[in-house]
N, CA, C, O and the ligand as a Tripos MOL2 file, in Angstrom:
@<TRIPOS>MOLECULE
protein
  277   275    70     0     0
PROTEIN
NO_CHARGES

@<TRIPOS>ATOM
      1 N          -6.2910   17.4810    5.5850 N.3       1 MET1
      2 CA         -5.9800   16.1760    5.0080 C.3       1 MET1
      3 C          -5.7820   16.3170    3.5090 C.2       1 MET1
      4 O          -6.6280   16.8840    2.8180 O.2       1 MET1
      5 N          -4.6990   15.8180    3.0190 N.am      2 ALA2
      6 CA         -4.4430   15.8000    1.5850 C.3       2 ALA2
      7 C          -4.7470   14.4070    1.0530 C.2       2 ALA2
      8 O          -4.5300   13.4110    1.7450 O.2       2 ALA2
      9 N          -5.2330   14.3390   -0.1380 N.am      3 THR3
     10 CA         -5.4930   13.0520   -0.7520 C.3       3 THR3
     11 C          -4.2640   12.6380   -1.5390 C.2       3 THR3
     12 O          -3.9020   13.2780   -2.5260 O.2       3 THR3
     13 N          -3.6370   11.5830   -1.1060 N.am      4 ALA4
     14 CA         -2.3980   11.1450   -1.7360 C.3       4 ALA4
     15 C          -2.6150   10.7990   -3.1980 C.2       4 ALA4
     16 O          -1.7180   10.9840   -4.0210 O.2       4 ALA4
     17 N          -3.7940   10.3010   -3.5270 N.am      5 THR5
     18 CA         -4.0210    9.8240   -4.8860 C.3       5 THR5
     19 C          -4.3470   10.9660   -5.8390 C.2       5 THR5
     20 O          -3.6910   11.1110   -6.8710 O.2       5 THR5
     21 N          -5.3400   11.7710   -5.5160 N.am      6 THR6
     22 CA         -5.8230   12.7370   -6.4860 C.3       6 THR6
     23 C          -4.9840   14.0110   -6.5320 C.2       6 THR6
     24 O          -4.8330   14.6100   -7.5960 O.2       6 THR6
     25 N          -4.4390   14.4310   -5.3940 N.am      7 GLN7
     26 CA         -3.7190   15.6980   -5.3890 C.3       7 GLN7
     27 C          -2.2750   15.5590   -5.8410 C.2       7 GLN7
     28 O          -1.6910   16.5200   -6.3430 O.2       7 GLN7
     29 N          -1.6980   14.3930   -5.6740 N.am      8 ARG8
     30 CA         -0.3100   14.1790   -6.0490 C.3       8 ARG8
     31 C          -0.1480   13.1820   -7.1870 C.2       8 ARG8
     32 O           0.9550   12.9890   -7.6970 O.2       8 ARG8
     33 N          -1.2320   12.5590   -7.5770 N.am      9 GLY9
     34 CA         -1.1660   11.6330   -8.6920 C.3       9 GLY9
     35 C          -0.5900   10.2730   -8.3460 C.2       9 GLY9
     36 O          -0.1780    9.5370   -9.2430 O.2       9 GLY9
     37 N          -0.5500    9.9120   -7.0360 N.am     10 PHE10
     38 CA         -0.0800    8.5900   -6.6540 C.3      10 PHE10
     39 C          -1.2520    7.6240   -6.7000 C.2      10 PHE10
     40 O          -2.2180    7.7690   -5.9500 O.2      10 PHE10
     41 N          -1.1640    6.6540   -7.5700 N.am     11 ALA11
     42 CA         -2.2580    5.6940   -7.7240 C.3      11 ALA11
     43 C          -2.0780    4.5500   -6.7330 C.2      11 ALA11
     44 O          -1.8050    3.4150   -7.1240 O.2      11 ALA11
     45 N          -2.2320    4.8570   -5.4500 N.am     12 VAL12
     46 CA         -2.0400    3.8400   -4.4220 C.3      12 VAL12
     47 C          -3.3850    3.2950   -3.9600 C.2      12 VAL12
     48 O          -4.4190    3.9530   -4.0720 O.2      12 VAL12
     49 N          -3.3390    2.0690   -3.4370 N.am     13 LYS13
     50 CA         -4.5270    1.4400   -2.8860 C.3      13 LYS13
     51 C          -4.3070    1.2000   -1.4030 C.2      13 LYS13
     52 O          -3.1770    1.0620   -0.9350 O.2      13 LYS13
     53 N          -5.4090    1.1540   -0.6810 N.am     14 CYS14
     54 CA         -5.3530    0.8890    0.7560 C.3      14 CYS14
     55 C          -4.7560   -0.5020    0.9820 C.2      14 CYS14
     56 O          -5.1600   -1.4640    0.3300 O.2      14 CYS14
     57 N          -3.7800   -0.6110    1.9180 N.am     15 ILE15
     58 CA         -3.1690   -1.9170    2.1690 C.3      15 ILE15
     59 C          -4.0820   -2.8210    2.9920 C.2      15 ILE15
     60 O          -3.8320   -4.0200    3.1110 O.2      15 ILE15
     61 N          -5.1430   -2.2410    3.5590 N.am     16 ALA16
     62 CA         -6.0600   -3.0430    4.3740 C.3      16 ALA16
     63 C          -7.2160   -3.5890    3.5470 C.2      16 ALA16
     64 O          -7.5170   -4.7790    3.6320 O.2      16 ALA16
     65 N          -7.8720   -2.7450    2.7460 N.am     17 CYS17
     66 CA         -9.0740   -3.1840    2.0320 C.3      17 CYS17
     67 C          -8.8910   -3.2190    0.5180 C.2      17 CYS17
     68 O          -9.7360   -3.7710   -0.1880 O.2      17 CYS17
     69 N          -7.8060   -2.6420    0.0060 N.am     18 GLY18
     70 CA         -7.5390   -2.7120   -1.4220 C.3      18 GLY18
     71 C          -8.2560   -1.6750   -2.2610 C.2      18 GLY18
     72 O          -8.1130   -1.6610   -3.4830 O.2      18 GLY18
     73 N          -9.0250   -0.8060   -1.6230 N.am     19 GLU19
     74 CA         -9.7280    0.2290   -2.3840 C.3      19 GLU19
     75 C          -8.7280    1.2740   -2.8890 C.2      19 GLU19
     76 O          -7.7340    1.5710   -2.2260 O.2      19 GLU19
     77 N          -9.0050    1.8140   -4.0550 N.am     20 GLY20
     78 CA         -8.1470    2.8400   -4.6160 C.3      20 GLY20
     79 C          -8.7330    4.2150   -4.4230 C.2      20 GLY20
     80 O          -9.9410    4.3710   -4.2500 O.2      20 GLY20
     81 N          -7.8680    5.2170   -4.4530 N.am     21 GLU21
     82 CA         -8.2550    6.6200   -4.3410 C.3      21 GLU21
     83 C          -9.0500    6.9170   -3.0890 C.2      21 GLU21
     84 O          -9.9060    7.8020   -3.0940 O.2      21 GLU21
     85 N          -8.7800    6.1910   -2.0140 N.am     22 THR22
     86 CA         -9.4520    6.4340   -0.7490 C.3      22 THR22
     87 C          -8.4480    6.7730    0.3440 C.2      22 THR22
     88 O          -8.8310    7.1520    1.4510 O.2      22 THR22
     89 N          -7.1700    6.6370    0.0340 N.am     23 VAL23
     90 CA         -6.1310    6.8290    1.0430 C.3      23 VAL23
     91 C          -5.7910    8.3070    1.1710 C.2      23 VAL23
     92 O          -5.4600    8.9740    0.1900 O.2      23 VAL23
     93 N          -5.8780    8.7950    2.3830 N.am     24 ARG24
     94 CA         -5.5650   10.1890    2.6490 C.3      24 ARG24
     95 C          -4.3430   10.2780    3.5470 C.2      24 ARG24
     96 O          -4.0810    9.4120    4.3820 O.2      24 ARG24
     97 N          -3.6130   11.3520    3.3420 N.am     25 LEU25
     98 CA         -2.3810   11.5870    4.0820 C.3      25 LEU25
     99 C          -2.6020   12.7460    5.0350 C.2      25 LEU25
    100 O          -3.0840   13.8060    4.6360 O.2      25 LEU25
    101 N          -2.2530   12.5420    6.2800 N.am     26 ASP26
    102 CA         -2.3600   13.6080    7.2730 C.3      26 ASP26
    103 C          -1.1790   14.5550    7.0820 C.2      26 ASP26
    104 O          -0.0280   14.1640    7.2760 O.2      26 ASP26
    105 N          -1.4620   15.7860    6.7050 N.am     27 VAL27
    106 CA         -0.3670   16.7270    6.4190 C.3      27 VAL27
    107 C           0.4210   17.0860    7.6710 C.2      27 VAL27
    108 O           1.5400   17.5900    7.5800 O.2      27 VAL27
    109 N          -0.1590   16.8290    8.8380 N.am     28 HIS28
    110 CA          0.5600   17.1020   10.0830 C.3      28 HIS28
    111 C           1.4400   15.9240   10.4820 C.2      28 HIS28
    112 O           2.3560   16.0690   11.2910 O.2      28 HIS28
    113 N           1.1600   14.7770    9.9200 N.am     29 ASP29
    114 CA          1.9860   13.5970   10.1710 C.3      29 ASP29
    115 C           2.0630   12.8380    8.8560 C.2      29 ASP29
    116 O           1.2710   11.9310    8.6000 O.2      29 ASP29
    117 N           3.0230   13.2190    8.0300 N.am     30 VAL30
    118 CA          3.0780   12.6950    6.6640 C.3      30 VAL30
    119 C           3.4710   11.2210    6.6120 C.2      30 VAL30
    120 O           3.5550   10.6420    5.5300 O.2      30 VAL30
    121 N           3.7120   10.6110    7.7740 N.am     31 HIS31
    122 CA          4.0170    9.1840    7.7870 C.3      31 HIS31
    123 C           2.8020    8.3750    8.2240 C.2      31 HIS31
    124 O           2.9090    7.1830    8.5140 O.2      31 HIS31
    125 N           1.6250    9.0430    8.2690 N.am     32 SER32
    126 CA          0.4140    8.3720    8.7100 C.3      32 SER32
    127 C          -0.6530    8.4880    7.6250 C.2      32 SER32
    128 O          -0.8900    9.5680    7.0830 O.2      32 SER32
    129 N          -1.2910    7.3620    7.3180 N.am     33 PHE33
    130 CA         -2.3140    7.3310    6.2800 C.3      33 PHE33
    131 C          -3.6530    6.9130    6.8610 C.2      33 PHE33
    132 O          -3.7210    6.1840    7.8510 O.2      33 PHE33
    133 N          -4.7120    7.3880    6.2270 N.am     34 HIS34
    134 CA         -6.0630    7.0040    6.6350 C.3      34 HIS34
    135 C          -6.8520    6.6270    5.3940 C.2      34 HIS34
    136 O          -6.7950    7.3180    4.3760 O.2      34 HIS34
    137 N          -7.5930    5.5220    5.4830 N.am     35 CYS35
    138 CA         -8.4100    5.0850    4.3550 C.3      35 CYS35
    139 C          -9.8560    5.5000    4.5790 C.2      35 CYS35
    140 O         -10.4440    5.1700    5.6090 O.2      35 CYS35
    141 N         -10.4280    6.2130    3.6330 N.am     36 GLY36
    142 CA        -11.7990    6.6670    3.7360 C.3      36 GLY36
    143 C         -12.8080    5.5700    3.4720 C.2      36 GLY36
    144 O         -13.9940    5.7430    3.7530 O.2      36 GLY36
    145 N         -12.3630    4.4430    2.9380 N.am     37 SER37
    146 CA        -13.2700    3.3450    2.6400 C.3      37 SER37
    147 C         -13.4640    2.4290    3.8430 C.2      37 SER37
    148 O         -14.5990    2.1680    4.2400 O.2      37 SER37
    149 N         -12.3660    1.9340    4.4330 N.am     38 CYS38
    150 CA        -12.4800    0.9960    5.5620 C.3      38 CYS38
    151 C         -12.1710    1.6740    6.8910 C.2      38 CYS38
    152 O         -12.2150    1.0300    7.9390 O.2      38 CYS38
    153 N         -11.8590    2.9680    6.8570 N.am     39 ASP39
    154 CA        -11.5440    3.7340    8.0560 C.3      39 ASP39
    155 C         -10.2700    3.2250    8.7340 C.2      39 ASP39
    156 O         -10.0590    3.4530    9.9240 O.2      39 ASP39
    157 N          -9.4300    2.5370    7.9690 N.am     40 GLY40
    158 CA         -8.1820    2.0010    8.5220 C.3      40 GLY40
    159 C          -7.1030    3.0690    8.6100 C.2      40 GLY40
    160 O          -7.0650    4.0090    7.8170 O.2      40 GLY40
    161 N          -6.2290    2.8990    9.5930 N.am     41 GLU41
    162 CA         -5.0770    3.7780    9.7630 C.3      41 GLU41
    163 C          -3.8370    2.9160    9.6040 C.2      41 GLU41
    164 O          -3.7640    1.8130   10.1450 O.2      41 GLU41
    165 N          -2.8690    3.4170    8.8650 N.am     42 PHE42
    166 CA         -1.6050    2.6980    8.7790 C.3      42 PHE42
    167 C          -0.4810    3.6850    8.5280 C.2      42 PHE42
    168 O          -0.6980    4.8120    8.0830 O.2      42 PHE42
    169 N           0.7240    3.2300    8.8260 N.am     43 SER43
    170 CA          1.8940    4.1070    8.7580 C.3      43 SER43
    171 C           2.7340    3.7840    7.5290 C.2      43 SER43
    172 O           2.5180    2.7760    6.8560 O.2      43 SER43
    173 N           3.6880    4.6510    7.2530 N.am     44 ALA44
    174 CA          4.6290    4.3990    6.1690 C.3      44 ALA44
    175 C           5.3930    3.1040    6.4320 C.2      44 ALA44
    176 O           5.6930    2.3610    5.4970 O.2      44 ALA44
    177 N           5.7090    2.8300    7.6940 N.am     45 ASP45
    178 CA          6.4070    1.5830    8.0250 C.3      45 ASP45
    179 C           5.5380    0.3690    7.7370 C.2      45 ASP45
    180 O           6.0440   -0.6700    7.3130 O.2      45 ASP45
    181 N           4.2140    0.4920    7.9670 N.am     46 ASP46
    182 CA          3.3110   -0.6160    7.6330 C.3      46 ASP46
    183 C           3.3660   -0.9130    6.1340 C.2      46 ASP46
    184 O           3.3740   -2.0710    5.7180 O.2      46 ASP46
    185 N           3.4030    0.1500    5.3350 N.am     47 VAL47
    186 CA          3.4650   -0.0230    3.8810 C.3      47 VAL47
    187 C           4.7960   -0.6620    3.4920 C.2      47 VAL47
    188 O           4.8370   -1.5510    2.6420 O.2      47 VAL47
    189 N           5.8870   -0.2060    4.1170 N.am     48 ARG48
    190 CA          7.2030   -0.7870    3.8200 C.3      48 ARG48
    191 C           7.2410   -2.2740    4.1700 C.2      48 ARG48
    192 O           7.8060   -3.0820    3.4330 O.2      48 ARG48
    193 N           6.6330   -2.6230    5.3020 N.am     49 THR49
    194 CA          6.5870   -4.0260    5.7150 C.3      49 THR49
    195 C           5.8230   -4.8560    4.6970 C.2      49 THR49
    196 O           6.2500   -5.9500    4.3270 O.2      49 THR49
    197 N           4.6730   -4.3220    4.2390 N.am     50 GLU50
    198 CA          3.8590   -5.0350    3.2570 C.3      50 GLU50
    199 C           4.6250   -5.2070    1.9410 C.2      50 GLU50
    200 O           4.6080   -6.2790    1.3360 O.2      50 GLU50
    201 N           5.2870   -4.1490    1.5150 N.am     51 LEU51
    202 CA          6.0550   -4.2200    0.2670 C.3      51 LEU51
    203 C           7.2080   -5.2140    0.3850 C.2      51 LEU51
    204 O           7.5200   -5.9240   -0.5710 O.2      51 LEU51
    205 N           7.8410   -5.2660    1.5640 N.am     52 ALA52
    206 CA          8.9420   -6.2070    1.7770 C.3      52 ALA52
    207 C           8.4450   -7.6440    1.6760 C.2      52 ALA52
    208 O           9.1300   -8.5090    1.1300 O.2      52 ALA52
    209 N           7.2340   -7.8980    2.2110 N.am     53 ARG53
    210 CA          6.6510   -9.2440    2.1100 C.3      53 ARG53
    211 C           6.4380   -9.6310    0.6490 C.2      53 ARG53
    212 O           6.7810  -10.7350    0.2280 O.2      53 ARG53
    213 N           5.8590   -8.6920   -0.1220 N.am     54 TRP54
    214 CA          5.6450   -8.9590   -1.5470 C.3      54 TRP54
    215 C           6.9750   -9.1380   -2.2680 C.2      54 TRP54
    216 O           7.0930   -9.9790   -3.1590 O.2      54 TRP54
    217 N           7.9730   -8.3510   -1.8840 N.am     55 GLY55
    218 CA          9.2980   -8.4550   -2.4980 C.3      55 GLY55
    219 C           9.8870   -9.8400   -2.3080 C.2      55 GLY55
    220 O          10.4880  -10.4020   -3.2250 O.2      55 GLY55
    221 N           9.7090  -10.3960   -1.0940 N.am     56 LYS56
    222 CA         10.2250  -11.7430   -0.8240 C.3      56 LYS56
    223 C           9.5060  -12.7750   -1.6830 C.2      56 LYS56
    224 O          10.1280  -13.6910   -2.2210 O.2      56 LYS56
    225 N           8.1870  -12.6180   -1.8070 N.am     57 LEU57
    226 CA          7.4210  -13.5600   -2.6170 C.3      57 LEU57
    227 C           7.8340  -13.4700   -4.0850 C.2      57 LEU57
    228 O           8.0100  -14.4930   -4.7490 O.2      57 LEU57
    229 N           7.9890  -12.2490   -4.5890 N.am     58 LEU58
    230 CA          8.3560  -12.0690   -5.9890 C.3      58 LEU58
    231 C           9.7570  -12.6050   -6.2610 C.2      58 LEU58
    232 O          10.0090  -13.1790   -7.3210 O.2      58 LEU58
    233 N          10.6680  -12.4190   -5.3050 N.am     59 ALA59
    234 CA         12.0180  -12.9580   -5.4550 C.3      59 ALA59
    235 C          11.9700  -14.4790   -5.4820 C.2      59 ALA59
    236 O          12.6900  -15.1170   -6.2500 O.2      59 ALA59
    237 N          11.1090  -15.0610   -4.6310 N.am     60 TRP60
    238 CA         10.9720  -16.5170   -4.6140 C.3      60 TRP60
    239 C          10.3910  -17.0160   -5.9330 C.2      60 TRP60
    240 O          10.8230  -18.0460   -6.4510 O.2      60 TRP60
    241 N           9.4100  -16.2900   -6.4810 N.am     61 LEU61
    242 CA          8.7960  -16.6970   -7.7480 C.3      61 LEU61
    243 C           9.8240  -16.7830   -8.8670 C.2      61 LEU61
    244 O           9.7530  -17.6550   -9.7330 O.2      61 LEU61
    245 N          10.7870  -15.8570   -8.8310 N.am     62 ASP62
    246 CA         11.8100  -15.8560   -9.8800 C.3      62 ASP62
    247 C          12.6830  -17.0990   -9.8280 C.2      62 ASP62
    248 O          13.2770  -17.4800  -10.8360 O.2      62 ASP62
    249 N          12.7680  -17.7400   -8.6530 N.am     63 THR63
    250 CA         13.6240  -18.9160   -8.5150 C.3      63 THR63
    251 C          12.8120  -20.1970   -8.4510 C.2      63 THR63
    252 O          13.3790  -21.2900   -8.4800 O.2      63 THR63
    253 N          11.4710  -20.0790   -8.3610 N.am     64 ALA64
    254 CA         10.6450  -21.2690   -8.2080 C.3      64 ALA64
    255 C          10.6160  -22.0660   -9.5120 C.2      64 ALA64
    256 O          10.5830  -21.4960  -10.6020 O.2      64 ALA64
    257 N          10.6300  -23.4010   -9.3780 N.am     65 PRO65
    258 CA         10.5420  -24.2330  -10.5830 C.3      65 PRO65
    259 C           9.1590  -24.1160  -11.2170 C.2      65 PRO65
    260 O           8.1620  -23.9550  -10.5130 O.2      65 PRO65
    261 N           9.1010  -24.1940  -12.5040 N.am     66 SER66
    262 CA          7.8300  -24.1370  -13.2120 C.3      66 SER66
    263 C           7.0430  -25.4210  -12.9870 C.2      66 SER66
    264 O           7.6220  -26.5050  -12.9180 O.2      66 SER66
    265 N           5.7330  -25.2980  -12.8750 N.am     67 VAL67
    266 CA          4.9100  -26.4800  -12.6220 C.3      67 VAL67
    267 C           3.9630  -26.6970  -13.7940 C.2      67 VAL67
    268 O           2.7910  -27.0240  -13.6110 O.2      67 VAL67
    269 N           4.4780  -26.5140  -14.9760 N.am     68 GLU68
    270 CA          3.6330  -26.6930  -16.1560 C.3      68 GLU68
    271 C           3.3720  -28.1770  -16.3750 C.2      68 GLU68
    272 O           4.2680  -29.0100  -16.2380 O.2      68 GLU68
    273 N           2.1520  -28.4820  -16.7100 N.am     69 GLY69
    274 CA          1.7990  -29.8750  -16.8880 C.3      69 GLY69
    275 C           1.8010  -30.2740  -18.3280 C.2      69 GLY69
    276 O           1.5210  -31.4290  -18.6490 O.2      69 GLY69
    277 ZN         -9.1330    0.7030    3.2840 Zn       70 ZN70
@<TRIPOS>BOND
     1     1     2 1
     2     2     3 1
     3     3     4 2
     4     3     5 am
     5     5     6 1
     6     6     7 1
     7     7     8 2
     8     7     9 am
     9     9    10 1
    10    10    11 1
    11    11    12 2
    12    11    13 am
    13    13    14 1
    14    14    15 1
    15    15    16 2
    16    15    17 am
    17    17    18 1
    18    18    19 1
    19    19    20 2
    20    19    21 am
    21    21    22 1
    22    22    23 1
    23    23    24 2
    24    23    25 am
    25    25    26 1
    26    26    27 1
    27    27    28 2
    28    27    29 am
    29    29    30 1
    30    30    31 1
    31    31    32 2
    32    31    33 am
    33    33    34 1
    34    34    35 1
    35    35    36 2
    36    35    37 am
    37    37    38 1
    38    38    39 1
    39    39    40 2
    40    39    41 am
    41    41    42 1
    42    42    43 1
    43    43    44 2
    44    43    45 am
    45    45    46 1
    46    46    47 1
    47    47    48 2
    48    47    49 am
    49    49    50 1
    50    50    51 1
    51    51    52 2
    52    51    53 am
    53    53    54 1
    54    54    55 1
    55    55    56 2
    56    55    57 am
    57    57    58 1
    58    58    59 1
    59    59    60 2
    60    59    61 am
    61    61    62 1
    62    62    63 1
    63    63    64 2
    64    63    65 am
    65    65    66 1
    66    66    67 1
    67    67    68 2
    68    67    69 am
    69    69    70 1
    70    70    71 1
    71    71    72 2
    72    71    73 am
    73    73    74 1
    74    74    75 1
    75    75    76 2
    76    75    77 am
    77    77    78 1
    78    78    79 1
    79    79    80 2
    80    79    81 am
    81    81    82 1
    82    82    83 1
    83    83    84 2
    84    83    85 am
    85    85    86 1
    86    86    87 1
    87    87    88 2
    88    87    89 am
    89    89    90 1
    90    90    91 1
    91    91    92 2
    92    91    93 am
    93    93    94 1
    94    94    95 1
    95    95    96 2
    96    95    97 am
    97    97    98 1
    98    98    99 1
    99    99   100 2
   100    99   101 am
   101   101   102 1
   102   102   103 1
   103   103   104 2
   104   103   105 am
   105   105   106 1
   106   106   107 1
   107   107   108 2
   108   107   109 am
   109   109   110 1
   110   110   111 1
   111   111   112 2
   112   111   113 am
   113   113   114 1
   114   114   115 1
   115   115   116 2
   116   115   117 am
   117   117   118 1
   118   118   119 1
   119   119   120 2
   120   119   121 am
   121   121   122 1
   122   122   123 1
   123   123   124 2
   124   123   125 am
   125   125   126 1
   126   126   127 1
   127   127   128 2
   128   127   129 am
   129   129   130 1
   130   130   131 1
   131   131   132 2
   132   131   133 am
   133   133   134 1
   134   134   135 1
   135   135   136 2
   136   135   137 am
   137   137   138 1
   138   138   139 1
   139   139   140 2
   140   139   141 am
   141   141   142 1
   142   142   143 1
   143   143   144 2
   144   143   145 am
   145   145   146 1
   146   146   147 1
   147   147   148 2
   148   147   149 am
   149   149   150 1
   150   150   151 1
   151   151   152 2
   152   151   153 am
   153   153   154 1
   154   154   155 1
   155   155   156 2
   156   155   157 am
   157   157   158 1
   158   158   159 1
   159   159   160 2
   160   159   161 am
   161   161   162 1
   162   162   163 1
   163   163   164 2
   164   163   165 am
   165   165   166 1
   166   166   167 1
   167   167   168 2
   168   167   169 am
   169   169   170 1
   170   170   171 1
   171   171   172 2
   172   171   173 am
   173   173   174 1
   174   174   175 1
   175   175   176 2
   176   175   177 am
   177   177   178 1
   178   178   179 1
   179   179   180 2
   180   179   181 am
   181   181   182 1
   182   182   183 1
   183   183   184 2
   184   183   185 am
   185   185   186 1
   186   186   187 1
   187   187   188 2
   188   187   189 am
   189   189   190 1
   190   190   191 1
   191   191   192 2
   192   191   193 am
   193   193   194 1
   194   194   195 1
   195   195   196 2
   196   195   197 am
   197   197   198 1
   198   198   199 1
   199   199   200 2
   200   199   201 am
   201   201   202 1
   202   202   203 1
   203   203   204 2
   204   203   205 am
   205   205   206 1
   206   206   207 1
   207   207   208 2
   208   207   209 am
   209   209   210 1
   210   210   211 1
   211   211   212 2
   212   211   213 am
   213   213   214 1
   214   214   215 1
   215   215   216 2
   216   215   217 am
   217   217   218 1
   218   218   219 1
   219   219   220 2
   220   219   221 am
   221   221   222 1
   222   222   223 1
   223   223   224 2
   224   223   225 am
   225   225   226 1
   226   226   227 1
   227   227   228 2
   228   227   229 am
   229   229   230 1
   230   230   231 1
   231   231   232 2
   232   231   233 am
   233   233   234 1
   234   234   235 1
   235   235   236 2
   236   235   237 am
   237   237   238 1
   238   238   239 1
   239   239   240 2
   240   239   241 am
   241   241   242 1
   242   242   243 1
   243   243   244 2
   244   243   245 am
   245   245   246 1
   246   246   247 1
   247   247   248 2
   248   247   249 am
   249   249   250 1
   250   250   251 1
   251   251   252 2
   252   251   253 am
   253   253   254 1
   254   254   255 1
   255   255   256 2
   256   255   257 am
   257   257   258 1
   258   258   259 1
   259   259   260 2
   260   259   261 am
   261   261   262 1
   262   262   263 1
   263   263   264 2
   264   263   265 am
   265   265   266 1
   266   266   267 1
   267   267   268 2
   268   267   269 am
   269   269   270 1
   270   270   271 1
   271   271   272 2
   272   271   273 am
   273   273   274 1
   274   274   275 1
   275   275   276 2
@<TRIPOS>SUBSTRUCTURE
     1 MET1         2 RESIDUE 1 A MET
     2 ALA2         6 RESIDUE 1 A ALA
     3 THR3        10 RESIDUE 1 A THR
     4 ALA4        14 RESIDUE 1 A ALA
     5 THR5        18 RESIDUE 1 A THR
     6 THR6        22 RESIDUE 1 A THR
     7 GLN7        26 RESIDUE 1 A GLN
     8 ARG8        30 RESIDUE 1 A ARG
     9 GLY9        34 RESIDUE 1 A GLY
    10 PHE10       38 RESIDUE 1 A PHE
    11 ALA11       42 RESIDUE 1 A ALA
    12 VAL12       46 RESIDUE 1 A VAL
    13 LYS13       50 RESIDUE 1 A LYS
    14 CYS14       54 RESIDUE 1 A CYS
    15 ILE15       58 RESIDUE 1 A ILE
    16 ALA16       62 RESIDUE 1 A ALA
    17 CYS17       66 RESIDUE 1 A CYS
    18 GLY18       70 RESIDUE 1 A GLY
    19 GLU19       74 RESIDUE 1 A GLU
    20 GLY20       78 RESIDUE 1 A GLY
    21 GLU21       82 RESIDUE 1 A GLU
    22 THR22       86 RESIDUE 1 A THR
    23 VAL23       90 RESIDUE 1 A VAL
    24 ARG24       94 RESIDUE 1 A ARG
    25 LEU25       98 RESIDUE 1 A LEU
    26 ASP26      102 RESIDUE 1 A ASP
    27 VAL27      106 RESIDUE 1 A VAL
    28 HIS28      110 RESIDUE 1 A HIS
    29 ASP29      114 RESIDUE 1 A ASP
    30 VAL30      118 RESIDUE 1 A VAL
    31 HIS31      122 RESIDUE 1 A HIS
    32 SER32      126 RESIDUE 1 A SER
    33 PHE33      130 RESIDUE 1 A PHE
    34 HIS34      134 RESIDUE 1 A HIS
    35 CYS35      138 RESIDUE 1 A CYS
    36 GLY36      142 RESIDUE 1 A GLY
    37 SER37      146 RESIDUE 1 A SER
    38 CYS38      150 RESIDUE 1 A CYS
    39 ASP39      154 RESIDUE 1 A ASP
    40 GLY40      158 RESIDUE 1 A GLY
    41 GLU41      162 RESIDUE 1 A GLU
    42 PHE42      166 RESIDUE 1 A PHE
    43 SER43      170 RESIDUE 1 A SER
    44 ALA44      174 RESIDUE 1 A ALA
    45 ASP45      178 RESIDUE 1 A ASP
    46 ASP46      182 RESIDUE 1 A ASP
    47 VAL47      186 RESIDUE 1 A VAL
    48 ARG48      190 RESIDUE 1 A ARG
    49 THR49      194 RESIDUE 1 A THR
    50 GLU50      198 RESIDUE 1 A GLU
    51 LEU51      202 RESIDUE 1 A LEU
    52 ALA52      206 RESIDUE 1 A ALA
    53 ARG53      210 RESIDUE 1 A ARG
    54 TRP54      214 RESIDUE 1 A TRP
    55 GLY55      218 RESIDUE 1 A GLY
    56 LYS56      222 RESIDUE 1 A LYS
    57 LEU57      226 RESIDUE 1 A LEU
    58 LEU58      230 RESIDUE 1 A LEU
    59 ALA59      234 RESIDUE 1 A ALA
    60 TRP60      238 RESIDUE 1 A TRP
    61 LEU61      242 RESIDUE 1 A LEU
    62 ASP62      246 RESIDUE 1 A ASP
    63 THR63      250 RESIDUE 1 A THR
    64 ALA64      254 RESIDUE 1 A ALA
    65 PRO65      258 RESIDUE 1 A PRO
    66 SER66      262 RESIDUE 1 A SER
    67 VAL67      266 RESIDUE 1 A VAL
    68 GLU68      270 RESIDUE 1 A GLU
    69 GLY69      274 RESIDUE 1 A GLY
    70 ZN70       277 GROUP 0 **** ****
């Protein structure tokens, strides 16, 4: 198991629990991640799906009217 954060310098957080420097990459299946904090397993596609959701929200924020009082 390689540590995606410390060995490669990717400062990623677990998409399930939000902990940092706990996500490990299975070198035999580089599209599969394991979190040492919550014991969660997720795939590269899971991360892409999560990022796409955030992308939609951020795109909406750019067009949302300001609600300053
Ligand atoms: Zn986790």
